[in-house]
C-alpha positions in Angstrom: 0.0 0.0 0.1 1.3 3.6 -0.8 2.5 5.7 2.1 -0.3 8.3 1.2 -2.3 8.8 4.3 -5.8 10.0 3.5 -6.7 10.7 7.2 -10.0 9.0 7.0 -10.4 6.1 9.3 -12.5 3.0 8.1 -12.4 3.6 4.5 -13.5 0.8 2.1 -10.3 -0.8 0.7 -11.2 -0.4 -2.9 -12.3 3.1 -2.4 -8.9 3.8 -0.6 -7.0 2.1 -3.2 -8.7 4.4 -5.9 -8.3 7.5 -3.9 -4.7 6.9 -3.3 -4.1 6.2 -6.9 -5.7 9.6 -7.6 -4.0 11.5 -4.9 -0.6 10.3 -6.5 -1.8 11.7 -9.9 -2.7 15.0 -7.9 0.8 15.1 -6.5 2.5 14.4 -9.7 0.6 17.2 -11.7 1.1 19.8 -8.8 4.8 19.1 -8.9 5.1 19.2 -12.6 2.7 22.2 -13.1 5.1 24.5 -11.0 8.2 23.8 -13.1 9.5 27.0 -14.6 12.5 28.7 -16.3 14.0 30.4 -13.0 15.7 28.3 -10.4 14.8 30.6 -7.3 11.1 30.5 -8.3 11.1 26.8 -8.7 12.7 26.4 -5.3 10.6 28.9 -3.5 7.1 27.6 -5.0 8.2 23.9 -4.2 8.9 24.9 -0.7 5.4 24.4 0.7 4.5 21.8 -1.9 7.4 19.5 -0.7 6.4 20.2 2.9 3.4 18.1 2.5 0.2 19.2 4.4 -3.2 17.4 4.8 -4.3 17.8 1.0 -7.7 18.3 2.3 -8.9 20.3 -0.7 -8.0 17.8 -3.4 -9.3 14.8 -1.4 -12.7 16.7 -1.2 -12.5 16.9 -5.0 -11.8 13.5 -5.4 -14.6 12.4 -3.0 -17.1 14.7 -4.6 -16.2 13.0 -8.0 -17.2 9.6 -6.5 -20.9 10.6 -7.1 -20.4 10.6 -10.8 -17.7 9.3 -13.1 -14.4 9.9 -11.1 -12.3 8.8 -14.3 -12.6 12.3 -15.9 -9.0 13.7 -16.0 -10.4 17.2 -15.3 -11.2 16.1 -11.7 -7.3 15.7 -11.2 -6.8 19.1 -12.8 -9.5 20.7 -10.6 -8.1 19.1 -7.5 -4.6 20.8 -8.4 -6.5 24.0 -9.0 -7.8 24.1 -5.5 -4.7 23.1 -3.8 -2.5 25.5 -5.8 -4.9 28.4 -4.8 -4.5 27.1 -1.1 -0.8 27.1 -1.2 -0.7 30.5 -2.9 -2.6 31.9 0.0 -0.4 30.3 2.5 2.6 32.3 1.4 0.6 35.6 1.6 -0.8 34.7 5.2 2.6 33.9 6.4 3.8 37.3 5.5 0.7 39.0 7.2 1.2 36.8 10.3 5.0 37.1 10.3 4.9 33.3 10.9 8.3 31.7 11.3 7.0 28.2 10.7 4.6 26.5 8.2 3.9 22.9 7.9 6.7 22.2 10.3 9.5 23.9 8.3 10.7 27.4 8.0 8.2 29.9 6.4 9.1 31.1 3.0 9.0 34.8 4.3 11.4 33.8 7.1 13.7 32.2 4.7 13.7 34.5 1.7 11.9 37.6 2.9 8.5 39.2 2.4 8.9 40.2 -1.2 9.9 36.8 -2.4 7.2 35.2 -0.3 4.4 37.4 -1.8 5.6 37.0 -5.3 5.8 33.3 -4.9 2.2 33.4 -4.0 1.3 35.5 -6.9 3.3 33.0 -9.2 1.3 30.2 -7.9 -2.0 32.2 -8.7 -0.6 32.5 -12.3 0.0 28.8 -12.5 -3.7 28.1 -11.2 -5.0 30.4 -13.8 -3.3 28.5 -16.7 -5.0 25.1 -15.3 -8.3 26.9 -14.9 -8.2 28.0 -18.6 -8.2 24.4 -19.6 -11.3 23.7 -17.4 -13.4 26.1 -19.2 -15.2 29.5 -18.5 -17.6 28.0 -15.9 -14.8 26.7 -13.7 -13.1 30.1 -14.1 -16.3 31.9 -13.0 -16.7 29.5 -10.0 -13.1 30.1 -8.9 -13.4 34.0 -9.3 -16.2 33.9 -7.0 -14.4 31.7 -4.5 -11.3 33.9 -4.6 -13.6 37.0 -4.2 -14.8 35.3 -0.7 -11.4 34.4 0.2 -10.1 38.2 -0.1 -13.4 39.4 1.5 -12.7 36.9 4.4 -9.2 38.2 4.9 -10.4 41.7 4.8 -13.3 41.2 7.3 -10.4 39.4 9.7 -8.2 42.3 9.5 -11.3 44.8 9.8 -12.1 43.1 13.1 -15.9 43.5 13.3 -18.9 43.9 11.1 -21.7 46.4 11.9 -24.9 44.5 12.9 -23.1 41.2 13.9 -21.8 39.9 17.1 -18.2 39.1 17.2 -19.1 35.5 17.2 -21.2 35.9 13.9 -18.6 37.9 12.5 -15.9 35.5 13.1 -18.1 32.5 11.8 -18.7 34.7 8.5 -14.9 35.3 8.3 -14.1 31.7 8.3 -16.9 30.7 6.0 -15.3 33.0 3.5 -11.6 32.6 4.1 -11.5 28.7 4.5 -14.9 27.2 3.8 -15.5 28.8 0.4 -12.4 27.0 -1.2 -13.2 23.6 0.3 -16.7 24.1 -0.7 -15.5 24.7 -4.4 -13.1 21.8 -4.2 -16.0 19.3 -3.5 -18.2 21.2 -6.2 -15.5 20.8 -8.8 -15.3 17.1 -8.2 -19.0 16.6 -8.5 -19.3 18.8 -11.5 -16.5 17.4 -13.5 -17.6 13.8 -12.7 -21.0 14.7 -14.0 -23.0 14.3 -10.9 -26.6 15.5 -10.6 -27.3 19.1 -9.8 -28.8 18.2 -6.5 -25.6 16.1 -5.6 -23.5 19.2 -6.7 -25.5 21.5 -4.4 -25.4 19.0 -1.2 -21.6 18.5 -1.9 -21.0 22.2 -2.1 -22.9 22.8 1.2 -21.1 20.0 2.8 -17.6 21.3 1.7 -18.4 24.6 3.3 -19.5 23.0 6.7 -16.3 20.9 6.6 -14.2 24.0 5.9 -15.6 25.8 9.1 -15.2 22.6 11.1 -11.6 22.3 10.0 -10.9 26.0 10.8 -12.6 25.6 14.2 -10.4 22.4 14.8 -7.3 24.5 13.8 -8.4 27.3 16.4 -8.4 24.5 19.2 -5.2 23.0 18.1 -3.5 26.3 17.9 -4.0 26.6 21.6 -3.9 23.2 22.7 -0.8 21.7 20.8 2.7 21.9 21.1 4.9 23.2 18.0 6.3 19.9 17.1 2.7 18.3 17.1 1.0 20.9 14.7 4.0 22.1 12.5 2.8 25.7 13.5 3.9 28.0 16.3 1.1 27.7 19.0 -0.2 31.3 19.9 0.3 32.8 16.3 -3.2 34.4 16.5 -2.4 35.8 19.9 0.8 37.4 18.7 -1.3 39.0 15.9 -4.3 39.9 18.0 -6.5 37.9 15.7 -9.7 36.6 17.3 -10.4 32.7 17.1 -13.5 30.8 18.3 -11.9 30.2 21.7 -10.9 33.8 22.3 -14.3 35.1 20.9 -16.0 33.3 23.6 -14.0 35.1 26.2 -14.1 38.5 24.6 -17.8 38.3 24.5 -18.0 36.9 28.2 -19.7 38.7 30.8 -18.1 36.8 33.5 -16.0 39.1 35.8 -13.3 36.4 36.1 -12.6 36.8 32.5 -11.7 40.6 32.7 -8.0 40.1 32.9 -7.9 37.6 30.0 -10.3 40.0 28.1 -7.9 42.8 28.4 -4.9 40.7 27.1 -6.9 39.5 24.2 -8.0 42.9 23.1 -4.5 43.5 21.5 -1.7 41.7 19.9 0.6 40.0 22.6 4.3 40.6 21.8 5.8 39.3 25.0 6.4 35.6 24.7 6.3 35.0 28.4 2.8 36.6 28.3 1.9 34.5 25.3 3.0 31.3 27.0 1.0 32.3 30.1 -2.2 33.2 28.1 -1.9 30.1 26.2 -1.7 28.0 29.7 -4.8 29.8 31.0 -6.8 29.2 27.7 -6.1 25.6 27.7 -8.1 24.9 30.9 -10.8 27.7 30.3 -14.3 27.0 29.6 -14.2 28.6 26.3 -12.2 25.5 24.9 -15.3 23.3 25.9 -17.8 25.8 24.3 -15.5 25.6 21.1 -15.5 21.9 21.2 -19.2 21.8 21.5 -19.5 24.1 18.4 -17.2 21.9 16.7 -19.5 18.8 17.2 -22.4 20.9 16.3 -20.9 21.6 12.8 -19.9 18.1 12.3 -23.4 17.0 12.9 -24.6 19.5 10.5 -22.1 18.3 7.8 -23.4 14.7 8.5 -27.1 15.7 8.2 -26.3 17.3 4.8 -24.9 14.2 3.2 -27.7 12.0 4.7 -29.7 12.5 1.5 -26.8 11.2 -0.8 -27.1 7.7 -2.2 -25.6 5.1 0.1 -22.1 4.2 -1.0 -18.6 4.0 0.4 -17.8 7.6 -0.5 -20.9 8.7 1.6 -19.4 6.8 4.6 -16.1 8.5 3.9 -17.5 11.9 4.0 -19.2 11.1 7.5 -16.1 9.6 8.7 -14.0 12.8 7.7 -16.2 14.6 10.1 -15.3 12.5 13.0 -11.5 12.5 11.9 -11.4 16.3 12.1 -13.1 16.3 15.6 -10.2 13.6 16.7 -7.4 15.8 15.7 -8.3 18.3 18.5 -8.3 15.3 21.2 
């Protein structure tokens, strides 16, 4: 069996074999597509590709394709489009976050500087556009709408609040746009290029968005609960940037007088590493962690309910198991 780890427990063996074979094709196309004329650009663009990652987006594309004809080569191209887009955003995110680590390796901005990191992200967007052109105008339109949501989500996060929305509602909208939109499109592309029915395409798109939100909520918990060598990221990155996450939002909106000191700390970026460490320690045992875990389970249940109407098959079982696997990551 290949060393590819799909991260979904209890997969049917035949489906697992087929998905692994297609993920190998995704990896091959991903690596071959970023080859260019300039050695530095090849080196910088390969940096995060070679670092690996969960490849959630292409996996969702392949699973979505199981509800039609998954043999269409455009399914593989669409999977690479989604992963390339995601990788490009990571280069830009790390510049904004001034993150020293990404996927357990030194971040591109830390290694080559902000300018090279930003331009590498732009280069990957260009390579994405070339693949999209082969998939046709409808795929381009869908991707443009998705990318608009990605950008709006980032702007909303930077803005910090939205008139008429609570901080919790604002944050949920941010992660739906910034994370959920591309994962939704990943599942949507798989279903579209496999020729799935219109109702299945819609269901899988909605499921993808729920999974995207679920995945980000899990990351919020992991960012606080895990150590660096477990997550591949620096714990407390959002605390350093003053960016609210689901855990900290629960505290910021709390009326409990006992939370006053924490609320004050969380109201601005924390630059002192000793204070970051102390804040992480306090958050790990705070009731906000339990509230966040409860919300995680709620979104998982909503995602499972969405796919209940799909035909009974091994791919449907995999979509349900994926919800449980994401929750297990936070244990």
